[in-house]
C-alpha positions in Angstrom: 29.3 80.4 -13.8 32.6 79.1 -12.5 36.1 80.5 -12.5 38.9 78.4 -14.1 42.6 78.7 -14.7 44.7 77.2 -17.4 48.5 77.2 -17.6 50.4 78.0 -20.8 52.1 74.7 -21.2 51.7 72.7 -23.3 51.2 75.3 -26.0 50.3 74.7 -29.6 51.4 76.5 -32.8 49.1 74.9 -35.3 45.3 75.1 -35.7 43.8 71.6 -35.6 40.3 70.8 -34.6 41.5 67.4 -33.5 43.6 68.8 -30.7 42.4 67.6 -27.3 40.9 70.3 -25.2 43.0 71.5 -22.2 39.9 72.7 -20.4 36.1 72.2 -20.6 33.9 75.0 -19.4 30.2 76.0 -19.4 28.8 79.1 -21.1 29.1 82.0 -18.7 32.3 80.7 -17.1 35.5 82.8 -16.7 39.0 81.6 -17.5 42.3 83.0 -16.4 44.8 82.0 -19.1 48.6 82.1 -18.8 50.1 83.0 -22.2 53.7 82.8 -23.1 55.3 85.4 -25.4 54.9 84.6 -29.1 58.3 82.8 -29.2 57.0 80.2 -26.6 59.4 81.5 -23.9 62.5 81.1 -26.2 63.2 84.9 -26.0 64.2 86.3 -22.6 65.1 89.8 -21.4 68.9 89.2 -21.5 68.8 87.6 -25.0 71.4 88.6 -27.6 70.8 88.9 -31.3 73.0 85.8 -32.1 70.9 83.8 -29.6 67.7 85.2 -31.1 68.6 84.1 -34.6 68.7 80.5 -33.4 65.1 80.3 -32.0 62.8 77.6 -33.4 60.3 79.6 -35.5 58.0 76.6 -35.8 57.0 77.4 -32.2 55.9 80.9 -33.0 52.6 82.0 -31.5 52.7 79.3 -28.8 49.0 79.4 -28.1 47.2 78.5 -24.9 44.2 76.1 -25.4 42.1 74.8 -26.8 39.2 75.5 -24.5 36.0 73.5 -25.1 32.8 75.4 -24.4 29.9 73.1 -23.6 26.9 73.5 -25.8 28.7 75.4 -28.6 28.0 74.1 -32.1 28.4 75.2 -35.6 26.1 78.1 -36.5 26.4 79.5 -32.9 28.3 82.6 -31.9 31.0 82.5 -29.2 31.2 85.7 -27.2 34.5 86.4 -25.6 34.6 89.2 -23.0 38.2 90.5 -22.4 38.2 91.3 -18.7 41.9 91.8 -18.1 45.3 91.5 -19.8 48.3 91.8 -17.5 51.8 92.1 -18.8 54.8 90.8 -16.8 57.3 93.7 -17.1 59.1 93.1 -20.3 58.7 92.6 -24.0 60.6 92.3 -27.3 60.3 93.5 -30.9 62.5 92.4 -33.8 63.3 92.8 -37.5 63.4 89.6 -39.4 64.9 89.5 -42.9 62.2 88.8 -45.5 59.3 89.8 -43.2 57.6 93.0 -42.4 56.0 95.7 -44.5 59.3 97.4 -45.4 61.3 94.1 -45.9 63.2 95.5 -48.8 64.4 98.5 -46.8 65.2 96.7 -43.5 67.0 93.5 -44.4 69.2 93.2 -41.3 68.2 91.2 -38.2 67.5 93.3 -35.1 66.3 92.6 -31.6 65.0 95.2 -29.1 64.1 94.4 -25.5 61.5 96.7 -23.8 61.2 97.3 -20.1 57.5 97.8 -19.2 56.3 100.0 -16.4 52.7 99.9 -15.3 51.1 101.7 -18.2 54.1 103.0 -20.3 57.5 102.0 -21.6 60.3 104.5 -21.6 62.8 102.1 -23.2 63.0 103.9 -26.6 63.8 107.4 -25.4 62.7 110.1 -25.9 59.4 108.3 -26.8 57.0 107.3 -24.0 54.9 104.5 -25.4 51.5 103.9 -23.7 50.9 100.2 -23.0 47.5 98.6 -24.0 48.1 94.9 -23.8 46.0 92.5 -25.9 46.2 89.1 -27.5 47.2 89.2 -31.1 45.7 85.7 -31.6 42.2 84.9 -30.4 40.3 82.3 -32.3 38.4 79.1 -32.6 39.5 76.0 -34.5 38.9 76.2 -38.2 36.2 74.0 -39.7 38.5 72.1 -42.0 40.3 69.0 -40.8 44.1 69.0 -40.7 46.9 71.2 -39.4 47.2 74.8 -40.3 49.9 77.4 -39.5 48.7 80.1 -37.1 50.1 83.0 -39.1 47.2 83.7 -41.4 44.0 84.9 -39.8 40.6 83.9 -41.2 36.8 83.7 -40.4 37.7 81.8 -37.3 39.6 84.8 -36.0 43.2 83.8 -35.2 46.2 86.1 -35.9 44.1 89.2 -36.5 46.4 91.6 -34.5 43.5 94.0 -33.8 44.8 96.2 -31.1 41.3 97.1 -29.9 41.0 93.6 -28.3 42.3 94.8 -24.9 40.5 94.8 -21.6 36.9 96.1 -21.9 36.4 94.7 -25.4 34.1 91.8 -26.5 35.0 89.5 -29.4 32.3 87.7 -31.3 33.4 84.6 -33.3 31.5 82.1 -35.4 31.6 78.6 -33.9 32.9 76.2 -36.5 33.2 73.0 -34.5 31.5 71.4 -31.5 32.8 73.0 -28.4 34.3 76.0 -30.3 37.8 75.0 -29.3 39.1 78.5 -28.4 42.8 79.4 -28.1 44.7 82.7 -27.5 48.2 84.0 -27.4 50.7 86.2 -29.2 50.2 89.0 -26.7 51.4 92.5 -27.4 51.9 95.1 -24.7 51.5 97.7 -27.4 51.0 97.7 -31.1 50.3 100.3 -33.8 47.7 99.6 -36.6 49.6 97.6 -39.2 52.2 96.1 -36.9 54.6 97.1 -39.8 57.9 95.7 -38.6 56.4 92.1 -38.0 56.1 92.4 -34.2 54.3 94.5 -31.6 55.8 94.5 -28.1 55.8 90.7 -27.8 55.3 89.7 -24.2 54.0 87.1 -21.8 50.6 87.9 -20.2 47.9 86.6 -17.9 44.6 87.2 -19.7 41.1 86.8 -18.1 38.2 86.0 -20.4 34.5 85.3 -20.0 32.7 83.1 -22.5 29.1 83.0 -23.6 27.5 80.8 -26.3 24.6 82.3 -28.3 22.6 79.6 -30.0 21.5 79.7 -33.6 23.0 83.1 -34.4 25.3 82.6 -37.4 28.1 85.0 -37.9 30.2 85.2 -41.1 33.5 86.5 -39.6 34.8 88.1 -36.4 33.3 91.2 -34.9 34.4 93.4 -31.9 32.5 95.6 -29.5 34.5 98.1 -27.4 33.2 99.6 -24.2 33.0 102.6 -21.9 36.1 101.2 -20.2 38.0 102.2 -23.3 36.4 105.6 -23.8 39.6 107.5 -23.3 40.9 106.1 -26.6 37.8 105.6 -28.8 35.2 108.1 -27.5 32.9 105.7 -25.6 33.1 102.5 -27.5 32.9 101.3 -31.1 31.4 98.5 -33.2 34.2 97.0 -35.3 33.8 94.6 -38.2 37.0 92.5 -39.0 37.8 91.1 -42.3 41.0 89.4 -43.7 41.9 88.6 -47.3 45.0 88.3 -49.5 44.2 91.7 -50.9 43.7 94.6 -48.4 41.2 96.3 -50.8 39.1 93.1 -50.9 39.2 93.0 -47.1 38.2 96.6 -46.8 35.2 96.2 -49.2 34.1 93.1 -47.3 34.3 94.9 -44.0 32.4 97.9 -45.4 29.7 95.7 -46.8 29.2 93.8 -43.6 29.0 97.2 -41.7 26.2 98.3 -44.1 24.3 95.0 -43.3 25.0 95.4 -39.6 23.6 98.9 -39.5 20.5 98.0 -41.5 19.8 94.9 -39.4 20.2 96.4 -35.9 19.1 100.1 -36.4 16.7 99.8 -39.3 18.5 101.9 -41.8 17.9 101.3 -45.4 21.0 99.9 -47.1 21.7 103.1 -49.0 21.3 105.2 -45.8 23.6 102.8 -44.0 26.1 103.2 -46.9 25.9 107.0 -46.6 26.5 106.8 -42.8 29.6 104.6 -43.4 31.0 107.2 -45.7 30.7 110.0 -43.2 31.3 108.2 -39.9 33.0 104.9 -40.3 36.8 104.5 -40.0 38.7 101.9 -42.1 41.9 100.7 -40.4 44.6 98.4 -41.5 45.0 96.3 -38.4 47.9 94.2 -39.8 49.9 94.1 -43.1 52.5 91.6 -42.1 50.8 88.2 -41.8 51.2 87.4 -45.4 49.4 86.1 -47.4 46.5 87.6 -45.4 45.9 91.3 -44.5 43.4 92.4 -41.9 41.1 95.5 -42.1 38.8 96.7 -39.4 35.8 98.9 -40.1 34.8 100.9 -37.0 31.9 103.1 -36.1 31.5 105.0 -32.8 28.7 104.0 -30.5 28.1 107.7 -29.7 26.3 108.3 -33.0 23.9 105.4 -32.6 21.2 104.5 -30.1 22.4 101.8 -27.6 21.9 98.2 -28.7 22.8 94.8 -27.4 23.5 92.2 -30.0 22.2 89.3 -28.0 
């Protein structure tokens, strides 16, 4: 169980299972990853709006990786424990014409630079915004050959923008290629559910992750477990099912159906009893609405209402 470090450069902004791994690790190893901001270090704290309008958008997301995990094969599960996500004191948020949930209303370009203190930002007075940094993109290489833009999320994870993926969370991903080929980036110092204007607080970070491979445990799409470390925000931890689709209603139905199956499999509920429990205790959240054509919905249920369980 070794410790590793990997620098951000060279980054990649396309999913491609043929990309050569930047690091090879064993199951149980820990990796400290340097991640640039989502622009790939094109944006800086003194940037002006005219300068921002000239950045190369083909470099957006600027992911660190891939990381090859020895022994990982299709039909396995990759467990990714988020141990730490440390911002570097600044972030940016923008409005981009033609993007965002209210693109018809906000059609003018805009750039805002945030100064980040330890756990808050006071840059947008009188608001005091709590900082909960996480990587908006965490995923494995898709199963299909070829190059794919990183904007749409999928069963491989990717650009899910699920804000619960901060320190203390565990992400479970289906392995779709030998070695899993994990990458991360697009870090946000803070983000609301939806990420409605197209950005969170985009920032560079150092993220520390621990990886485990679980053999022969197929998973249809990403799942998240939050922990006691996050109890101030979610009441002692949650089980979270993540689904993405071109229709948010389709994603919400898929997440709910998977939660019914999850409750039945791990706690012995009948399917109809699991369905009733979802109706009275599960929260459906729109994690992101701006990564068109895909929308991401999370179905979450508190660990407090269920006996403790370990998935693996």
